[in-house]
C-alpha positions in Angstrom: 22.3 44.7 69.9 24.7 43.3 67.3 24.9 44.8 63.9 23.4 41.4 62.5 20.7 41.5 64.8 19.8 45.1 64.1 19.7 44.6 60.3 17.4 41.7 60.9 15.0 43.8 63.0 15.1 46.3 60.4 14.1 43.8 57.8 11.3 42.5 60.0 10.0 46.1 60.6 10.0 46.9 57.0 8.1 43.7 56.2 5.5 44.2 58.9 5.1 48.0 57.9 4.0 46.9 54.3 0.4 47.8 53.7 -2.0 45.0 54.4 -5.1 44.4 52.1 -8.3 42.7 53.4 -9.6 40.5 50.6 -13.0 39.0 50.7 -13.0 35.2 51.3 -15.7 34.8 48.4 -13.5 36.7 45.9 -10.5 34.5 46.9 -12.6 31.1 46.5 -14.1 32.5 43.4 -10.6 33.4 41.9 -9.2 29.9 42.6 -12.3 28.2 41.2 -12.3 30.4 38.0 -8.9 29.7 37.4 -9.6 25.8 37.1 -6.9 25.0 39.7 -7.5 23.7 43.1 -6.5 25.1 46.5 -4.2 22.2 47.0 -2.5 23.0 43.6 -2.0 26.6 44.5 -0.8 26.2 48.0 2.5 25.1 46.8 3.0 28.4 45.3 1.1 30.3 48.1 1.7 28.6 51.5 -0.4 31.2 53.2 -3.5 30.6 50.9 -5.4 28.7 53.5 -4.8 31.7 56.0 -6.0 34.3 53.5 -9.1 32.0 52.9 -9.8 32.2 56.6 -9.5 36.1 56.6 -5.8 36.9 56.9 -4.7 40.1 55.2 -2.4 40.1 52.2 0.2 42.5 51.0 -0.2 44.2 47.6 2.6 42.3 46.3 0.8 39.0 47.2 -2.5 40.0 45.7 -0.5 40.9 42.4 1.1 37.5 42.4 -2.1 35.8 43.2 -3.8 37.8 40.4 -1.1 36.7 37.8 -1.2 33.1 38.9 -5.1 32.7 38.7 -5.4 34.8 35.6 -7.8 37.2 37.4 -7.7 41.0 36.8 -6.2 42.7 39.7 -9.2 44.8 40.3 -11.4 42.0 41.1 -9.7 41.5 44.5 -10.9 44.6 45.8 -14.6 43.8 45.2 -16.7 42.5 48.1 -18.5 39.9 46.0 -17.4 38.0 42.7 -18.5 39.9 39.5 -20.9 38.3 36.8 -18.8 37.8 33.9 -20.6 37.3 30.7 -19.3 36.4 27.2 -20.1 39.2 24.7 -21.1 36.8 22.2 -23.2 33.5 22.3 -21.5 30.1 23.3 -23.0 27.3 21.5 -22.1 24.0 23.2 -22.9 20.7 21.4 -23.9 19.3 24.8 -26.3 21.7 26.4 -25.4 20.6 30.0 -22.1 22.3 29.7 -23.7 25.8 29.4 -25.1 25.5 32.9 -22.3 23.3 34.6 -19.2 25.3 33.3 -18.7 29.1 33.3 -16.6 30.4 30.6 -12.7 30.0 31.5 -10.6 33.1 32.1 -8.4 32.0 28.9 -11.7 31.9 26.7 -12.8 35.3 28.2 -9.3 37.1 27.7 -8.9 35.6 24.4 -12.2 37.1 23.1 -11.2 40.3 24.5 -7.8 40.5 22.8 -9.5 39.8 19.6 -12.2 42.4 20.0 -9.5 44.9 20.6 -7.9 44.0 17.5 -11.0 44.0 15.4 -12.0 47.4 16.7 -8.8 48.8 15.8 -8.8 47.2 12.3 -12.4 48.2 11.7 -11.5 52.0 12.6 -8.3 51.8 10.6 -10.1 50.6 7.5 -12.9 53.3 7.8 -10.2 56.0 8.3 -8.8 54.6 4.8 -12.1 55.0 3.1 -12.7 51.2 2.9 -16.4 50.2 2.0 -18.4 47.8 3.9 -17.8 44.1 3.1 -21.1 43.3 1.0 -21.3 39.5 1.9 -21.5 40.1 5.6 -25.0 38.9 6.6 -26.0 38.5 3.0 -27.5 34.9 3.5 -30.5 33.6 5.4 -31.2 30.2 6.8 -34.1 29.9 4.4 -31.8 30.2 1.6 -30.7 26.7 0.0 -27.5 25.3 1.5 -26.0 24.8 -2.1 -26.7 28.4 -3.1 -24.9 29.9 0.0 -21.9 27.2 -0.5 -21.7 28.7 -4.2 -21.8 32.2 -2.9 -19.1 31.6 -0.7 -16.8 29.8 -3.3 -17.6 32.7 -5.5 -16.5 35.3 -3.2 -13.2 33.3 -2.4 -12.6 32.9 -6.2 -12.7 29.2 -5.8 -14.2 26.4 -7.9 -16.6 23.7 -6.9 -13.8 21.2 -6.6 -11.2 23.7 -5.5 -9.6 21.5 -2.8 -9.3 18.5 -5.2 -6.9 20.4 -7.1 -4.6 20.9 -4.0 -1.8 18.3 -3.6 -3.2 17.5 0.0 -5.7 18.6 2.6 -3.2 20.4 4.3 -2.4 22.5 1.4 -6.0 23.0 1.0 -6.3 24.3 4.5 -3.4 26.9 3.9 -5.1 27.9 0.6 -8.5 28.5 2.3 -6.9 30.7 5.0 -5.1 32.7 2.5 -8.3 33.3 0.3 -10.1 34.4 3.4 -7.7 37.0 4.3 -7.5 37.9 0.7 -11.3 39.2 0.8 -10.9 40.9 4.1 -11.6 38.4 6.9 -8.9 38.4 9.8 -7.8 34.7 10.3 -6.2 33.8 13.7 -5.0 30.4 14.5 -3.3 29.8 17.7 -3.7 27.4 20.7 -2.6 30.0 23.6 -3.7 33.2 25.3 -1.9 35.9 23.5 1.9 34.8 23.4 1.6 33.0 26.9 2.9 29.5 26.3 1.7 28.6 29.8 -1.9 29.4 29.1 -3.0 26.6 26.7 -6.6 26.8 25.1 -8.9 24.0 25.9 -10.4 22.5 22.7 -13.2 20.7 24.7 -14.3 24.3 25.5 -14.2 25.7 22.1 -13.0 24.8 18.7 -13.3 28.5 17.4 -15.4 31.5 17.4 -16.5 34.4 14.9 -16.7 38.1 15.5 -18.9 39.6 12.8 -18.1 43.1 11.7 -19.1 45.1 8.4 -15.3 46.0 7.9 -13.1 43.4 9.6 -14.8 40.2 10.4 -12.6 38.0 12.5 -12.5 34.0 12.7 -10.6 32.4 15.4 -9.3 28.9 15.2 -8.3 27.0 18.4 -4.9 25.4 17.1 -5.1 23.1 20.2 -7.6 21.3 17.8 -6.1 18.7 15.2 -5.4 20.1 11.8 -7.9 17.4 10.3 -10.8 19.3 12.0 -9.7 22.9 11.4 -10.8 23.0 7.8 -14.2 22.2 8.9 -14.2 24.9 11.7 -13.0 27.4 9.1 -16.0 26.6 6.7 -18.4 26.7 9.7 -17.1 30.3 10.7 -17.3 31.2 6.9 -21.2 30.3 7.0 -21.6 32.4 10.2 -20.0 35.4 8.6 -22.4 35.0 5.6 -25.3 34.6 8.1 -24.0 37.8 10.1 -23.9 36.0 13.3 -21.2 36.0 15.9 -20.8 33.0 18.0 -18.4 30.7 19.9 -18.6 27.0 19.3 -17.2 23.6 20.4 -18.4 21.3 17.6 -17.9 18.3 19.7 -17.7 15.3 17.3 -18.2 17.9 14.5 -22.0 18.0 15.6 -23.7 21.3 15.8 -25.5 22.7 19.0 -29.4 22.8 19.2 -29.5 26.1 17.3 -30.8 26.9 13.9 -27.7 29.0 12.7 -25.5 26.3 14.2 -27.3 23.4 12.2 -27.5 25.7 9.0 -23.8 26.7 9.3 -22.8 22.9 9.6 -24.8 22.1 6.5 -23.2 24.8 4.5 -19.6 24.1 5.8 -20.2 20.2 4.5 -21.6 21.4 1.1 -18.7 23.9 0.6 -16.1 21.4 1.4 -17.6 18.2 -0.1 -20.5 19.0 -2.8 -23.4 16.6 -2.3 -23.8 15.9 -6.0 -20.0 15.1 -6.4 -19.9 12.8 -3.4 -23.0 10.9 -4.4 -21.3 10.4 -7.6 -18.2 8.9 -6.2 -19.8 7.1 -3.2 -20.8 3.9 -5.2 -17.1 3.5 -6.3 -15.7 3.4 -2.7 -18.7 2.5 -0.3 -17.6 -1.3 0.0 -13.8 -0.4 0.4 -12.2 -0.9 3.8 -10.6 2.5 3.1 -13.6 4.5 2.1 -12.8 7.3 4.4 -9.3 7.6 3.3 -10.6 7.4 -0.5 -12.8 10.5 -0.1 -10.2 12.4 1.9 -7.7 11.7 -1.2 -10.3 12.5 -3.7 -11.9 15.6 -2.1 -8.6 16.8 -0.3 -10.4 17.1 2.8 -9.5 15.2 6.1 -10.9 11.7 6.8 -12.9 13.1 9.7 -14.6 15.6 7.5 -15.3 13.0 4.8 -16.9 10.7 7.4 -18.9 13.6 8.7 -20.2 14.4 5.0 -21.3 10.9 4.5 -23.3 11.0 7.9 -24.5 14.4 6.8 -26.1 12.9 3.7 -27.4 9.6 5.3 -24.9 7.6 3.5 -23.5 6.1 6.8 -25.1 5.7 10.2 -24.4 7.7 13.5 -22.8 4.6 15.1 -20.5 4.1 12.2 -19.4 7.8 12.4 -18.9 7.9 16.3 -16.7 4.7 16.0 -14.6 6.4 13.2 -14.6 9.7 15.0 -13.4 8.3 18.3 -10.5 6.2 16.7 -9.3 9.3 14.9 -9.5 11.3 18.2 -7.6 8.8 20.2 -4.9 8.8 17.3 -4.9 12.5 17.5 -4.3 12.5 21.2 -1.4 9.9 20.9 0.1 12.1 18.1 0.1 15.0 20.5 1.8 13.1 23.2 4.6 12.0 20.7 5.1 15.2 18.6 7.5 17.9 19.7 5.5 21.2 20.1 6.9 24.4 19.0 8.1 25.3 15.6 9.4 28.5 14.2 8.2 31.2 16.6 7.8 33.9 13.6 5.6 31.3 11.6 3.5 30.8 14.7 3.0 34.3 15.2 2.2 34.9 11.6 -0.8 32.6 12.3 -1.5 33.7 15.8 -1.6 37.4 14.7 -2.9 36.8 11.1 -1.1 38.2 8.0 -3.9 40.9 7.1 -4.0 42.4 10.6 0.0 42.2 10.9 0.5 44.1 7.7 -2.2 46.8 8.6 -0.6 47.3 12.0 3.0 47.4 10.6 1.9 50.1 7.8 0.2 52.0 10.3 3.4 52.3 12.5 5.6 53.1 9.6 3.2 55.9 8.5 3.1 57.4 12.1 -0.6 56.8 12.3 -0.2 54.3 15.3 2.2 54.7 18.2 4.7 51.7 18.6 3.4 51.1 22.2 -0.1 50.5 20.7 1.4 48.2 18.0 3.1 46.1 20.6 -0.2 46.1 22.7 -2.2 44.9 19.6 0.3 42.3 18.4 1.8 41.2 21.8 5.1 41.6 20.3 7.8 44.2 21.6 10.9 45.9 20.5 13.2 43.9 18.3 10.8 41.1 18.3 8.1 43.2 16.6 10.7 44.5 14.0 12.1 41.0 13.1 8.5 39.9 12.8 7.9 42.8 10.2 11.1 41.6 8.3 9.7 38.0 8.3 6.5 39.3 6.6 8.7 41.0 4.1 8.0 44.4 5.6 11.4 45.4 7.0 
């Protein structure tokens, strides 16, 4: 045999001697379905997928590649039947049918797990540092008046009744609200992807945000795939959840709450917190006949036009049909803007929002003091080596 033929035979023998793993067809079908991608879509990356589904064995490398591509934990491929994955907190959908028809996506499941790990570390860190429990967690009841809860939230944040109106615009008001929340001990995370994986975008139709209640480190998550116009309402809704002491995920489709007492109460509190009823009713006669009434309210109260329109609906000053028409027009405009705008921005500014200032500072201080290993800091933040160090410098903690 020629030298060339001999080497080829050695390669073929090496390939054939790789350990073969038998993976349940049910598991393979489940992983493909769970990923939200079809067999045809994955076939290009895995030409042998149809053969695997019929029972052909895989190498460990192939299993690992398939696990990564479908965002499935590797260990699941060694089970006989698909596991029953459950979210650790309630998922309230505005449209009830979604609860039965659509299981939670791997992106949502993994995002919550990442946030729970961060929160657990932060809570334990604060306890070790002698931090007291946060008094406002669960301090409100749905039997309390909406106005009184909104007043309590503003007081805790150090905000006046018309605080947003004092901001130059509603985007500045949004930034101010996030800052105030972190200042009183709430971890605020704003991102539209799973961890730092730019290829795993979060679906705003599945969830706009979620709240993880904890007596030391409450965490709110805002899906940055959503328009900035709706994010302020999401934050206000999450604040109400913290006051009620209830963790939850929500989609707030059309800014409408799910059919749940806490969800409805949280929406009422969010609306009152952002646009006080008495102030709006005083202002409404001035603009109700204006062709730009929603814009006028947005400028006056420094909220988005969508939030202004929702508050009018909330108080019965416009009907549901008018609100839905305006909302759909705004949503269409938002989708068009997404197509034309360049995504990206400054990496470290994005990470500041995605990790959260309060959490990031705590992790950096703990590593500097030797209370947290760098490998654990990298795991918690998703940043490694020089990137982690540069991020610390960007925060002014070099």
